[in-house]
C-alpha positions in Angstrom: 165.3 67.4 237.3 169.1 66.9 237.2 171.4 65.3 239.6 174.7 67.1 240.3 177.8 66.0 242.2 180.3 68.4 243.8 183.8 67.8 245.2 184.2 69.7 248.5 187.3 70.7 250.4 187.1 71.9 253.9 189.0 72.7 257.1 186.9 71.2 259.8 188.6 73.1 262.7 185.6 75.5 263.3 182.8 72.9 262.9 181.2 70.2 265.0 181.4 67.8 262.1 179.6 67.3 258.9 176.2 67.4 260.7 175.5 69.1 263.9 172.5 70.0 266.0 174.2 73.3 266.9 173.1 76.0 264.5 175.8 77.5 262.4 178.5 74.9 263.1 177.5 72.2 260.5 179.4 71.9 257.2 176.3 70.4 255.6 174.1 73.3 256.6 176.6 75.9 255.2 176.7 74.0 251.9 172.9 73.6 251.6 172.3 77.2 252.3 174.8 78.4 249.7 173.8 75.8 247.0 170.1 76.6 247.6 170.6 80.3 246.9 172.4 79.6 243.6 169.8 77.0 242.6 166.9 79.3 243.6 165.2 76.5 245.5 165.7 74.5 248.6 168.4 71.9 248.2 169.2 68.8 250.3 172.6 67.2 249.9 174.0 63.8 250.6 177.7 63.1 251.2 180.0 60.2 250.7 181.1 60.1 254.4 180.1 62.1 257.4 183.2 63.5 259.0 183.5 64.1 262.8 184.1 67.3 264.6 187.5 68.8 263.7 188.1 66.4 260.7 189.1 67.9 257.4 188.5 66.9 253.7 190.6 67.1 250.6 187.8 65.7 248.4 184.5 65.0 250.0 181.8 64.1 247.4 178.2 65.3 247.6 175.2 65.0 245.4 171.8 66.8 245.1 168.9 67.2 242.8 168.0 70.5 241.1 165.6 72.0 238.6 168.1 74.8 237.8 170.6 74.6 234.9 173.9 76.3 235.5 177.3 75.8 233.8 179.7 73.8 236.1 182.0 76.8 236.5 179.0 78.9 237.4 178.0 76.5 240.2 181.6 76.5 241.5 182.1 80.3 241.5 178.6 81.1 242.7 178.5 78.6 245.6 182.1 79.5 246.7 181.2 83.2 246.8 178.6 82.4 249.5 180.6 79.9 251.5 183.0 80.7 254.4 186.7 80.7 253.5 187.2 77.3 255.1 184.8 75.4 252.8 185.3 75.3 249.0 183.7 73.6 246.0 186.6 72.2 243.9 184.7 70.5 241.0 181.1 70.1 239.8 179.5 67.8 237.2 176.2 66.3 236.2 175.9 62.7 237.1 173.7 59.7 236.2 170.3 59.4 237.8 171.4 56.3 239.8 174.5 57.9 241.2 174.5 58.2 245.0 177.4 59.9 246.8 177.3 57.4 249.7 175.9 54.1 248.3 177.6 54.2 244.9 181.1 54.5 246.6 183.4 51.5 246.2 185.9 52.7 248.8 187.0 55.7 250.8 190.5 56.8 251.7 191.6 58.7 254.8 194.9 60.3 255.6 196.1 60.9 259.2 199.1 63.3 259.7 201.4 63.2 262.7 203.9 65.9 263.3 206.5 63.9 265.2 208.6 66.6 266.8 209.3 67.6 270.4 208.8 71.2 269.4 205.2 72.2 268.8 204.1 73.9 265.6 202.0 77.0 265.9 201.2 77.1 262.2 200.0 73.5 262.0 198.2 73.3 265.3 194.8 72.7 263.8 195.9 70.4 261.0 198.2 67.7 262.5 198.6 65.7 265.7 201.8 66.8 267.3 203.3 63.7 268.9 206.3 64.7 271.0 207.6 61.1 271.6 209.9 59.5 268.9 207.9 57.0 266.9 209.2 53.8 265.2 207.6 54.2 261.8 208.8 50.8 260.4 207.2 49.0 263.4 203.9 50.9 263.0 203.8 50.1 259.3 204.4 46.3 259.9 201.8 46.2 262.6 199.2 48.0 260.4 199.4 45.2 257.8 197.6 42.9 260.3 194.4 44.9 259.7 194.3 44.4 256.0 191.3 42.3 254.8 187.6 41.9 255.7 187.4 41.7 259.5 185.3 42.5 262.5 186.5 45.9 263.7 184.4 46.1 266.8 187.5 47.0 268.8 187.9 50.1 266.8 184.3 51.5 266.8 183.2 54.2 269.1 180.3 53.7 271.5 177.9 55.9 269.5 178.5 54.1 266.3 175.1 53.3 264.6 176.3 50.8 262.0 174.5 47.5 262.0 177.6 45.6 261.2 181.1 46.0 262.5 182.6 44.1 259.5 184.7 46.3 257.2 187.3 45.5 254.5 190.6 47.5 254.7 192.0 47.3 251.2 195.3 49.2 251.9 197.1 50.8 254.7 200.5 52.5 254.7 202.5 54.2 257.4 205.5 56.2 256.2 207.7 59.2 257.0 207.9 62.4 255.0 210.2 65.4 255.3 211.7 64.1 258.6 209.0 65.3 261.0 205.8 64.1 259.3 204.4 60.6 259.7 201.6 59.8 257.2 199.0 57.0 257.7 196.9 56.3 254.6 194.0 53.9 255.0 191.6 52.8 252.2 188.6 50.6 253.0 185.1 49.9 251.6 183.7 51.9 254.5 184.6 53.0 258.0 183.0 52.7 261.5 182.5 55.8 263.7 186.0 56.9 264.8 187.5 53.7 263.4 190.5 55.5 261.7 191.3 57.5 264.8 191.1 54.4 267.1 193.5 52.5 264.7 195.9 55.5 264.7 195.8 55.6 268.5 196.9 52.0 268.6 199.6 52.5 266.1 201.0 55.4 268.1 201.2 53.1 271.2 203.1 50.6 269.1 205.4 53.3 267.6 206.2 54.5 271.1 207.3 50.9 271.9 204.7 50.7 274.6 203.1 47.7 272.8 204.4 44.9 270.5 203.3 44.6 266.9 201.3 41.5 267.7 199.2 43.4 270.3 197.2 45.0 267.4 196.0 41.6 266.3 195.1 40.7 269.8 193.0 43.9 270.1 191.3 43.1 266.8 190.4 39.6 267.9 189.1 40.6 271.3 186.3 42.7 269.5 186.0 45.1 272.4 186.9 48.8 272.3 188.1 48.8 276.0 191.2 46.8 274.9 192.3 49.3 272.2 194.5 52.4 272.7 193.3 55.9 273.1 191.5 57.7 270.3 193.8 59.9 268.3 192.8 63.6 268.1 190.6 64.6 265.1 192.7 67.5 263.8 195.2 65.2 262.1 192.5 63.4 260.1 191.5 64.1 256.4 189.0 62.5 254.1 191.4 62.1 251.2 189.2 60.7 248.4 186.2 58.6 247.5 186.3 55.9 244.7 183.3 55.1 242.4 182.7 52.7 239.5 184.2 54.0 236.3 180.8 54.4 234.6 180.1 57.4 236.9 183.3 59.2 235.5 184.3 60.7 238.9 188.0 60.7 239.0 190.1 61.4 242.1 193.0 63.8 242.0 196.5 62.6 242.7 197.3 63.4 246.4 200.7 61.8 246.5 202.4 65.2 246.7 200.2 66.5 249.6 
């Protein structure tokens, strides 16, 4: 039996997240059905990070076991031919037996995209958060640095979060402007709590609107209670950007700087 890893890209607009009890609206179920048909047996997949309803992915990583041998290109073309247009396999490779898409991951990176314009965009309506108020990007970026390091992120976890521990390590966070109207928030951490990124973004938007001071974010963090944080940012602006693994697994991430 072999273990394979796939990179998956998807537009989450039409799905109730990675997993869903509602038949036909789970990204995982769409993938398992297509992969099983190409493998000629039932396949169960595990992902690096379960994304919420409406969240997208540039490079989600999954793994599964199979008895069937196929060339990597055959897996990609075959599975993609059976998937809906908003889900694609972007790479495939055989991995070591001890590789695990979730537990082998060293860190995960998310990107949140804000379209900061008082005029709405019809073309981007499912892919960005259209914030009509002018945002102070420099202030948002300075405030975001207060979250770097290993901390208790209880204030940024949703009520349905099932993680035993609320401690996470944010390795890097950057808030910057691109092409005048786009504000990008890139966050890399060892792992994330349920809706953690969207709750952080919601707070940064409050700061960017000058409704809160930069130091307020640190106060929210220290209070360790979700009720003191800002509103949860909408899901459609959020993307699972990449997943990092130890070098021995030879899973390299693409360069997303130009996205």
